[in-house]
N, C-alpha and C positions, 0 to 999 in steps of 0.2 A: 793403665799403664802395667804392663807385665814385663819382668826381668827375668833372664835365664840366662847364666855364666858358668863356664866350667871350672873358671876360679873367682873368689871373691873379689869383687867390684865397689867401686862406690857410685852411687848412681844421683840424679836429680831429678825433681820435676819444678818446673820456673812457672811464675807469672810474673808481669811487670804491673808495676804499679804506677801509677802518679804520684808525682811530690805532694802534691796537696791531698793527698790520703793520709787519713792517720790508721797506722800499724800499730795495731795492739797484740802481740801473740801472748797467747796464757801462759800462766809458768810450767803446763804441764809438756809444753811446744807442741801438741796437736791441735789447737784449734786458732783460729786468729780472725779479729772483729776487723774489718776495711772500713771507714768512715768517713766519709765528704759529705760534709754541712748536716741534715738528717737521714742521709741518705746511708745505710749500711751493709753489709755484706758478709754474713758468717762464712768459714770455711771449716771445716772437721777432717781430719785424717781417718778416713774410719776404717783405715788396716793397720793402724798402730805401729809402723813401720816408720825410722825416719824421726825426724824432728822438723818444725818449721824455722826458717831464718829468716834473716833481710840484710839485704848488702844494697850497694851499690848496681845500677844495673850496666854489668861490663861483664863483658868474656873470662870464664875462668882461665886461669893460668894456663891450664892445658889447651884450650879452643883457641883455633885461628882468631887474629885480631889484624885483618887486612886494613891500610892506610885507608884514609878515607871514610870509614866507618862512622855509622853516627853515635856520638857520645853520649846520646841516653839522660843527657843531664836532668830532665825533667822527669824522670822515672827511675823507680829503685827496682830490684828484684827480690819478691817474695820467693823462696824455694823450700820446698821439703830434702832435707838432705837425707841419703840412704847412705849407710858405712857397711861395709863388709858383707855384699849382698851377694847371694849364688841364683836365689830361685825366689821370687817375691812379687808380689800385687800389690800396687799402689792405687788408691781410690780417695779422690778427694771432691767431697761433698759443697758445694755453695748455694746458700741458701740467703735470697735476698729478706731481708728484715724491716717491716713498717715499724715506724716511732713507737718506741714504748715496747714493742715484742720483744720478748725474751727468745735467744737462741734455742733450739729445741734440743733436748736430753735423752728423750725418747723416740720410738719408732722411728727409728732412722733406717736407711736403706740396708737391706744384707747385702755384703760384696759377692757376687759369684764370679769364680774363675773364670778368663775367658775359654778357654776348654770345655766348660761345660755349660755355654749358651748355645742357644739355638734358635733357629727362624721362627719356628711354630709358636716359642715362648714369647718370642719378643715381638711379633704382631698380635697373638694375643692380649700382651699386656701392654699392649701403646695407645698413646693417647694425642691421637691427632689435635692440632691448631685449627681453630677458628672453623672445625667441622663438627657434626653432631656425630655421638657415639656410634658405632656400629649396634647393630642389634643381635646379632649372631654371630657364630665364629665364621660361617661362611659370608657373610658380608665383608667382614673382616679380610678375609681371604682374596676376595675376587675385587676388593676396591684395592689392593695394592698398588694397583699400576698407575692411582690418581697422585697428585703432586701433593702429596700430602706430609706436614714436617713432622718428624715422631718425636715427642719431648721426652719419653719417658719409656726404658722397655722393659724395666723392672719394677715395682712398686714394693714401698713397704710392708711387712708383717702387719698387717692388725689383726688387732685385739679378739 
């Protein structure tokens, strides 16, 4: 997410989570562990702007709240709250973890501002799901019309 404003504004990133989910916001408010049974999902704020909060899944006081809207009583709202921003980029990484697997602390993806993205870089670094990897850049470029789902446009830096 990217935000550019002429005057400071408050911004938000939201994710609704089921009330059966345990939500553990870390003391630095930059990462969160979601747990349901043995399933875990770790989230981290890659840009370090704002802080994670948890609230009821209701509209903000400044948001429309029409009658007949679902009460969302089975959900809570995980939010990344951004205060007094004028120009920022927000990137939240979500990592499913196996039982006993620690949250990653190294080799995290590098955030690249949207203005610096390029289609050629995305195609070269993309990973197709359920398809063998292309053997050359030519194959990647000629196969773009196929119905592949791209899961990563950028990979973390490798040592």
